C-alpha positions as CSV (number, residue, x, y, z in Angstrom):
1,X,-6.6,1.8,11.5
2,X,-4.5,4.9,12.7
3,X,-3.6,5.1,16.4
4,X,-4.7,8.8,16.5
5,X,-7.6,10.0,14.3
6,X,-7.2,13.5,13.2
7,X,-9.9,16.0,12.1
8,X,-8.8,19.1,10.2
9,X,-11.4,21.7,10.5
10,X,-9.3,24.5,9.2
11,X,-10.2,26.4,5.9
12,X,-6.7,27.6,4.7
13,X,-8.2,29.6,1.8
14,X,-10.6,31.5,3.8
15,X,-9.4,31.6,7.4
16,X,-7.0,34.5,8.4
17,X,-3.6,33.5,9.6
18,X,-3.0,33.5,13.3
19,X,-0.8,36.4,14.5
20,X,2.6,35.6,16.2
21,X,1.0,36.4,19.6
22,X,-1.9,34.1,19.0
23,X,0.4,31.2,17.8
24,X,2.6,31.7,20.8
25,X,-0.3,31.5,23.1
26,X,-1.6,28.4,21.3
27,X,1.8,26.7,21.7
28,X,1.9,27.5,25.4
29,X,-1.5,26.0,25.9
30,X,-0.4,22.8,23.9
31,X,2.8,22.6,26.0
32,X,1.0,23.0,29.3
33,X,-1.1,19.7,28.4
34,X,2.0,17.6,27.4
35,X,3.6,15.3,30.1
36,X,7.1,16.3,31.0
37,X,8.5,13.1,29.5
38,X,6.6,13.2,26.1
39,X,9.8,13.5,24.1
40,X,11.4,10.3,25.6
41,X,8.4,8.1,26.4
42,X,6.4,6.3,23.9
43,X,2.6,7.0,23.5
44,X,0.4,4.8,25.6
45,X,-1.3,3.4,22.5
46,X,2.0,2.2,21.0
47,X,3.2,-1.3,21.7
48,X,6.4,-1.7,23.6
49,X,9.6,-2.0,21.5
50,X,10.7,-5.4,20.7
51,X,13.5,-7.1,22.6
52,X,16.4,-7.8,20.3
53,X,18.4,-11.0,20.8
54,X,21.6,-11.4,19.0
55,X,23.7,-14.5,18.5
56,X,26.8,-14.9,20.7
57,X,29.1,-14.0,17.8
58,X,27.3,-10.7,17.1
59,X,26.8,-9.8,20.7
60,X,30.6,-10.3,21.2
61,X,31.2,-8.0,18.3
62,X,28.8,-5.4,19.5
63,X,30.4,-5.5,22.9
64,X,33.8,-5.0,21.4
65,X,32.5,-2.0,19.4
66,X,30.9,-0.6,22.4
67,X,34.1,-0.8,24.5
68,X,36.2,0.7,21.7
69,X,38.6,-2.3,21.4
70,X,40.2,-2.4,18.0
71,X,39.5,-5.4,15.8
72,X,42.0,-8.1,16.2
73,X,40.6,-10.8,13.8
74,X,39.2,-11.0,10.3
75,X,39.5,-13.1,7.1
76,X,42.3,-15.6,7.4
77,X,44.6,-14.9,4.5
78,X,47.2,-17.6,5.0
79,X,45.1,-20.1,3.0
80,X,45.7,-17.9,0.0
81,X,49.4,-17.6,0.5
82,X,52.1,-19.8,-1.3
83,X,52.7,-22.7,0.9
84,X,56.2,-23.1,2.3
85,X,58.1,-26.5,1.1
86,X,58.2,-28.8,4.1
87,X,61.1,-31.1,4.9
88,X,61.6,-34.1,2.7
89,X,60.8,-36.7,5.4
90,X,57.6,-35.0,6.7
91,X,54.9,-36.8,4.9
92,X,52.0,-35.3,6.9
93,X,53.3,-31.8,6.0
94,X,53.6,-32.7,2.4
95,X,50.0,-34.0,2.4
96,X,48.7,-30.8,4.0
97,X,50.7,-28.6,1.6
98,X,49.4,-30.7,-1.4
99,X,45.7,-30.2,-0.1
100,X,46.3,-26.5,0.3
101,X,47.8,-26.3,-3.2
102,X,44.8,-28.1,-4.7
103,X,42.4,-25.8,-3.0
104,X,44.3,-22.7,-4.2
105,X,44.4,-24.2,-7.7
106,X,40.7,-24.8,-7.7
107,X,39.9,-21.3,-6.3
108,X,42.2,-19.6,-8.9
109,X,40.7,-21.7,-11.7
110,X,37.1,-20.7,-10.7
111,X,38.2,-17.0,-10.4
112,X,39.8,-17.2,-13.8
113,X,36.5,-18.6,-15.2
114,X,34.4,-15.9,-13.7
115,X,36.8,-13.3,-15.0
116,X,36.5,-14.7,-18.5
117,X,32.6,-14.8,-18.3
118,X,32.7,-11.2,-17.0
119,X,34.8,-10.1,-19.9
120,X,32.6,-11.8,-22.3
121,X,29.1,-11.1,-21.0
122,X,29.6,-8.5,-18.4
123,X,29.2,-5.5,-20.7
124,X,25.8,-6.6,-22.0
125,X,24.7,-7.7,-18.5
126,X,25.6,-4.2,-17.2
127,X,23.8,-2.5,-20.2
128,X,20.6,-4.6,-19.6
129,X,20.7,-3.8,-15.9
130,X,20.9,-0.2,-16.6
131,X,18.2,-0.4,-19.1
132,X,15.9,-2.1,-16.5
133,X,16.8,0.5,-13.9
134,X,15.8,3.3,-16.3
135,X,12.6,1.6,-16.9
136,X,11.9,1.5,-13.3
137,X,12.9,5.2,-12.9
138,X,10.7,6.2,-15.8
139,X,7.8,4.3,-14.1
140,X,8.5,6.0,-10.8
141,X,8.7,9.4,-12.5
142,X,5.4,8.9,-14.2
143,X,3.6,7.9,-11.0
144,X,5.1,10.9,-9.3
145,X,3.9,13.1,-12.0
146,X,0.3,11.5,-11.8
147,X,0.3,12.0,-8.0
148,X,1.4,15.6,-8.3
149,X,-1.4,16.3,-10.8
150,X,-3.9,14.5,-8.5
151,X,-2.7,16.5,-5.6
152,X,-3.0,19.7,-7.6
153,X,-6.5,18.9,-8.8
154,X,-7.5,18.1,-5.2
155,X,-6.2,21.4,-4.1
156,X,-7.8,23.3,-6.7
157,X,-11.2,21.7,-6.1
158,X,-10.7,22.4,-2.4
159,X,-9.9,25.9,-3.0
160,X,-12.8,26.5,-5.5
161,X,-15.3,24.8,-3.0
162,X,-14.0,26.9,0.0
163,X,-14.1,30.2,-2.1
164,X,-17.4,29.4,-3.4
165,X,-18.8,28.9,0.2
166,X,-17.0,31.9,1.6
167,X,-20.1,34.2,1.4
168,X,-22.3,31.6,3.1
169,X,-19.8,31.0,5.9
170,X,-19.3,34.7,6.4
171,X,-23.0,35.2,6.7
172,X,-23.5,32.2,9.0
173,X,-20.6,33.5,11.1
174,X,-22.1,37.0,11.3
175,X,-25.5,35.4,12.2
176,X,-23.8,33.4,15.0
177,X,-22.2,36.5,16.3
178,X,-25.4,38.4,16.3
179,X,-27.1,35.5,18.1
180,X,-24.5,35.2,20.7
181,X,-24.6,39.0,21.2
182,X,-28.4,38.8,21.7
183,X,-28.0,36.0,24.2
184,X,-25.6,38.1,26.1
185,X,-27.9,41.1,26.1
186,X,-30.8,38.9,27.2
187,X,-28.6,37.4,30.0
188,X,-27.6,40.9,31.1
189,X,-31.1,42.2,31.0
190,X,-32.3,39.1,32.9
191,X,-29.6,39.7,35.6
192,X,-30.5,43.4,35.7
193,X,-34.3,42.5,36.1
194,X,-33.5,39.9,38.8
195,X,-31.4,42.4,40.7
196,X,-34.3,45.0,40.5
197,X,-36.8,42.5,41.8
198,X,-34.5,41.6,44.7
199,X,-34.1,45.3,45.5
200,X,-38.0,45.9,45.4
201,X,-38.5,42.9,47.6
202,X,-36.0,44.2,50.2
203,X,-37.9,47.7,50.1
204,X,-41.3,46.0,50.5
205,X,-40.0,44.0,53.4
206,X,-39.1,47.2,55.2
């Protein structure tokens, strides 16, 4: 259910466009009823905005970005560099270097496998992906065309209905104007008669 229900009573194919003076007057009336903070304050029917809570890591990065401090950390690249040869008698360093070498070898082996698979199957996968995207695009374009046709049909029907009812609307408007005019005439005549009665009463009282 919408927060604000709208009712459009205009007849764009019959009504005469408002003049610049009339439009400016209407805009002034609208502006006079708006609160002074309507551009910065949410509507009373809208719920309050949610309170965002970030992890400490993300909050630290947001604070760094807000203060303009340049980034000083990132991906650790030392693990991908060739290890330096430790001294001959340092067994712990040799074990650490050997583990890093095994890790680098596994990483490079997996990367080589992925590149081989990409070279063998990447072209077909890319073509199939493009074909699927083209099918999605054709479906969206078809849906857009159908929506445009539906919109055009609705506008045509709306225009035909309004233009077909134009004579009746004009006649009813003229009848309403004449009725309002007669009411005003009757009110003026009633007021004049009331004043005449009051004047005669004053004369008779003397």
